C-alpha positions in Angstrom: 11.5 -37.3 -4.2 9.2 -34.9 -3.5 10.7 -31.3 -3.3 8.6 -28.6 -0.7 8.5 -25.1 -1.4 8.1 -22.6 1.2 6.5 -18.7 0.3 6.7 -16.0 2.5 4.1 -13.1 1.9 4.2 -9.4 3.7 1.3 -7.2 2.4 3.1 -3.8 3.6 6.4 -4.6 2.6 7.4 -4.3 6.2 9.7 -7.8 6.2 11.5 -9.5 3.1 9.2 -11.4 1.9 8.9 -14.1 -2.0 5.4 -12.4 -2.6 3.2 -9.6 -1.6 -0.4 -10.8 -1.3 -3.7 -9.3 0.0 -5.0 -11.5 2.1 -8.6 -9.9 1.6 -8.6 -11.1 -2.9 -5.0 -13.0 -2.7 -3.9 -13.1 -5.8 -2.9 -17.2 -6.2 -5.2 -20.2 -7.5 -8.0 -22.4 -5.6 -6.6 -25.0 -3.8 -2.8 -24.2 -3.8 -1.4 -24.5 -0.4 -1.1 -27.7 1.8 -0.1 -25.8 5.1 -0.7 -22.0 5.8 0.5 -20.3 8.6 -1.2 -16.9 9.5 0.2 -15.6 12.8 -1.2 -11.9 13.9 -2.7 -11.5 10.9 -6.7 -11.2 10.9 -6.7 -8.6 14.3 -5.5 -5.9 11.7 -7.7 -6.8 8.4 -10.9 -4.6 7.6 -12.7 -7.5 6.4 -11.7 -10.6 8.2 -14.4 -13.2 7.1 -13.0 -12.1 3.6 -9.5 -13.2 4.6 -11.0 -16.3 6.1 -12.8 -17.2 3.0 -9.5 -16.8 0.3 -7.7 -18.7 3.6 -10.1 -21.2 3.2 -9.8 -21.1 -1.2 -6.2 -21.2 -1.7 -6.2 -24.9 0.9 -6.0 -27.1 -0.5 -8.5 -30.0 0.7 -7.2 -31.7 3.9 -5.0 -28.1 4.0 -4.0 -26.8 7.3 -4.1 -23.2 8.3 -2.6 -22.5 11.7 -3.9 -19.3 12.8 -3.2 -17.4 16.4 -3.7 -13.6 17.5 -4.2 -11.6 20.5 -7.5 -13.9 22.7 -9.4 -12.0 25.1 -12.2 -14.1 27.6 -15.9 -13.4 26.1 -17.5 -12.5 22.9 -15.4 -10.9 19.8 -14.8 -6.6 20.4 -14.9 -4.9 17.2 -16.2 -1.6 16.6 -16.0 0.0 13.5 -16.3 3.8 14.6 -13.1 3.1 16.1 -10.2 5.2 13.8 -7.7 6.8 15.5 -4.7 4.9 16.6 -5.0 6.8 20.7 -8.4 4.8 20.6 -7.4 1.4 18.7 -4.4 1.4 21.6 -7.2 2.0 24.1 -9.6 -0.3 22.8 -7.8 -3.1 21.2 -4.2 -2.8 22.5 -2.1 -1.7 19.9 -2.6 0.8 17.3 -3.4 -0.5 14.1 -5.5 -3.5 15.4 -9.3 -3.8 14.2 -10.4 -5.9 16.8 -9.9 -8.3 20.0 -10.9 -12.3 19.0 -12.1 -14.3 21.7 -11.1 -17.9 21.2 -14.6 -19.3 20.5 -15.2 -16.3 18.0 -12.8 -16.5 16.0 -13.5 -20.7 15.8 -16.8 -19.4 15.1 -15.9 -17.3 12.0 -13.2 -20.3 10.4 -16.3 -22.4 10.7 -18.3 -20.0 8.5 -15.5 -19.8 6.5 -15.9 -24.1 5.6 -12.9 -24.5 7.9 -13.1 -27.4 11.0 -11.2 -26.3 13.8 -9.5 -27.2 17.1 -7.2 -25.9 19.4 -3.6 -26.4 20.4 -3.1 -24.5 23.6 0.3 -24.6 25.4 -0.4 -24.9 29.1 2.6 -26.0 30.9 5.7 -23.9 31.1 7.9 -27.0 29.7 6.1 -25.7 25.8 8.0 -22.3 26.4 11.2 -24.4 25.2 9.9 -24.4 22.0 8.7 -21.1 21.7 4.9 -20.6 22.5 4.3 -18.7 26.1 2.2 -19.9 28.7 -1.5 -20.3 27.8 -1.3 -19.5 24.8 -3.8 -21.0 21.7 -2.9 -21.9 18.5 -6.6 -22.6 16.1 -5.8 -25.0 13.7 -8.4 -25.1 11.1 -8.5 -27.4 7.9 -10.0 -27.8 5.1 -12.5 -31.0 4.2 -10.8 -32.8 7.0 -13.0 -34.6 9.6 -11.4 -35.0 13.6 
């Protein structure tokens, strides 16, 4: 019988988790995980491209990473000169956000890290039954798997 192991991680120690991993330098071997769920993390990370490379590195071949962040239309919006909580709230919608992704912008960065991507969109009110918001998009990032 095949056993499954679930590992939780919280870098800042705000939640109960099994591990304390820095997404910009993940202390895990290459090709370790079959599935990674990365929800509302990348918009908080200074070196998001490095974080994406790390996710790709620790994911097994044909592994899947489910990624969700707040999205906006147009291009990715980031400005490293905005460093105050007030400025970040005004520009990015939350005091600890460093950027606003567009779906296409985040997909592009993930693809630069080596992922193949596709979108999973929840457009019907019925999807809310499963906890997804209307018009919510989740990016499925796959390692070495063609669609």
